[in-house]
C-alpha positions as CSV (number, residue, x, y, z in Angstrom):
1,X,-17.7,-4.8,28.8
2,X,-14.4,-3.4,27.7
3,X,-14.0,-0.5,25.2
4,X,-12.3,-3.0,22.8
5,X,-15.2,-5.4,23.1
6,X,-17.7,-2.6,22.5
7,X,-15.7,-1.6,19.4
8,X,-15.5,-5.1,18.1
9,X,-19.2,-5.7,18.5
10,X,-20.1,-2.4,16.9
11,X,-18.0,-3.3,13.9
12,X,-19.4,-6.8,13.2
13,X,-20.7,-6.5,9.6
14,X,-24.4,-6.1,9.3
15,X,-26.2,-9.4,9.3
16,X,-23.3,-11.4,10.7
17,X,-23.8,-13.7,13.6
18,X,-21.1,-14.4,16.2
19,X,-20.8,-17.8,14.5
20,X,-19.8,-16.0,11.2
21,X,-17.2,-13.9,13.1
22,X,-15.7,-17.1,14.5
23,X,-15.7,-18.7,11.0
24,X,-14.0,-15.6,9.6
25,X,-11.3,-15.9,12.3
26,X,-11.0,-19.7,12.6
27,X,-7.6,-20.0,10.9
28,X,-6.1,-17.2,13.0
29,X,-7.7,-17.3,16.5
30,X,-9.5,-20.1,18.3
31,X,-13.2,-19.7,19.0
32,X,-12.8,-19.4,22.7
33,X,-10.6,-16.4,22.3
34,X,-13.1,-14.8,19.8
35,X,-15.9,-15.3,22.4
36,X,-13.7,-13.8,25.1
37,X,-13.0,-10.7,23.1
38,X,-16.6,-10.2,22.0
39,X,-17.8,-10.7,25.6
40,X,-15.2,-8.4,27.2
41,X,-13.4,-11.1,29.2
42,X,-10.1,-10.8,27.3
43,X,-6.6,-9.8,28.5
44,X,-5.9,-6.1,29.2
45,X,-3.0,-6.1,26.7
46,X,-4.1,-8.0,23.6
47,X,-1.4,-9.5,21.4
48,X,-0.9,-7.8,18.1
49,X,-1.8,-11.0,16.1
50,X,-5.3,-11.0,17.7
51,X,-5.9,-7.3,16.9
52,X,-4.6,-7.9,13.3
53,X,-6.9,-10.9,12.9
54,X,-10.0,-8.9,14.1
55,X,-9.0,-6.0,11.9
56,X,-8.8,-8.2,8.8
57,X,-12.0,-10.1,9.5
58,X,-14.1,-7.1,10.4
59,X,-12.5,-4.7,7.9
60,X,-11.6,-2.1,10.5
61,X,-8.3,-0.2,10.9
62,X,-5.9,-1.9,13.4
63,X,-4.9,1.6,14.7
64,X,-8.5,2.0,15.9
65,X,-8.5,-1.4,17.6
66,X,-5.3,-0.6,19.4
67,X,-6.8,2.7,20.6
68,X,-9.9,0.9,21.8
69,X,-7.7,-1.5,23.7
70,X,-6.0,1.4,25.4
71,X,-2.7,0.8,23.5
72,X,-0.6,3.2,21.5
73,X,-2.2,3.5,18.0
74,X,1.0,3.2,16.1
75,X,0.8,3.0,12.3
76,X,-1.4,0.9,10.0
77,X,1.5,-0.6,8.1
78,X,4.2,-2.7,9.7
79,X,7.6,-1.0,10.2
80,X,10.3,-2.2,7.8
81,X,13.8,-1.2,8.8
82,X,16.1,0.3,6.2
83,X,18.3,-2.0,4.2
84,X,21.3,-1.0,6.3
85,X,19.8,-2.9,9.2
86,X,21.1,-6.0,7.5
87,X,24.6,-4.9,8.6
88,X,23.7,-5.2,12.3
89,X,25.2,-8.1,14.2
90,X,23.1,-10.4,16.4
91,X,23.8,-8.4,19.6
92,X,22.8,-5.1,17.9
93,X,19.6,-6.7,16.5
94,X,18.7,-8.0,19.9
95,X,19.3,-4.6,21.5
96,X,17.2,-2.9,18.9
97,X,14.4,-5.4,19.3
98,X,14.6,-4.9,23.1
99,X,14.4,-1.2,22.6
100,X,11.3,-1.5,20.4
101,X,9.6,-3.8,22.9
102,X,10.4,-1.5,25.8
103,X,9.2,1.5,23.9
104,X,5.9,-0.2,22.8
105,X,5.3,-1.6,26.3
106,X,6.0,1.8,28.0
107,X,3.3,3.3,30.3
108,X,0.4,4.0,27.9
109,X,-0.5,7.2,29.7
110,X,3.0,8.6,28.7
111,X,2.4,7.6,25.1
112,X,0.0,10.6,24.7
113,X,3.0,12.9,24.9
114,X,4.4,12.3,21.4
115,X,7.4,14.6,22.1
116,X,9.2,11.9,24.1
117,X,9.2,9.6,21.1
118,X,10.3,12.3,18.6
119,X,13.8,12.0,17.1
120,X,16.3,13.8,19.3
121,X,17.4,17.3,18.2
122,X,21.1,16.5,18.0
123,X,22.6,15.7,14.6
124,X,22.5,12.1,13.7
125,X,19.8,11.2,16.2
126,X,22.2,10.5,19.1
127,X,20.8,7.7,21.3
128,X,22.3,9.1,24.5
129,X,20.4,12.4,24.0
130,X,17.2,10.3,23.5
131,X,17.9,8.5,26.8
132,X,18.2,12.0,28.4
133,X,14.8,13.0,26.8
134,X,13.2,9.9,28.2
135,X,14.5,10.6,31.7
136,X,13.3,14.3,31.5
137,X,9.8,13.1,30.5
138,X,9.5,10.8,33.4
139,X,10.3,7.6,31.6
140,X,13.3,6.6,33.7
141,X,12.4,2.9,33.6
142,X,12.4,2.9,29.8
143,X,15.7,4.9,29.8
144,X,17.3,2.3,32.1
145,X,16.2,-0.5,29.8
146,X,17.6,1.3,26.7
147,X,20.9,2.0,28.4
148,X,21.1,-1.7,29.5
149,X,20.5,-2.7,25.8
150,X,23.2,-0.3,24.7
151,X,25.7,-1.8,27.1
152,X,24.8,-5.3,25.9
153,X,25.2,-4.1,22.3
154,X,28.5,-2.4,23.0
155,X,29.9,-5.6,24.8
156,X,28.7,-7.8,21.9
157,X,30.3,-5.4,19.3
158,X,33.6,-5.3,21.2
159,X,33.6,-9.1,21.5
160,X,32.9,-9.4,17.7
161,X,35.6,-6.9,16.9
162,X,38.2,-8.7,19.0
163,X,37.4,-12.1,17.4
164,X,37.7,-10.7,13.9
165,X,41.2,-9.3,14.5
166,X,44.1,-11.4,13.2
């Protein structure tokens, strides 16, 4: 059985049957998926919505479920970008989303080193220095993906600026 399955089974409320767990999750996850997670025959990288559904139904913190699944624990509350994010164009938004996915899906063993995800020391949080930090910490693949995202964003911004000129 997986560590996640062990955690889920250990946190089923006292007196509940597996049928009651399924009923508590029926509007969020199909019963086959619930059985797989309880039995340990689930995917190695569970989707966030599955973890969130179990957390809600079993009353346990989602960060503990992520840890049990071998994922970065993250934070309990969803991240809400600052209001200024509304000023980003579509290319910038796509690049930021790609960066977030690449960071979250990075090698879980490297996630233990929180320093590589800290804000760069340079003023203003220079993204290029962050790419350098990633390379120094052995996350070259993540750095490559971030640089590719930056190039896409730069191209999209230049195209948008040219089209807005009279």
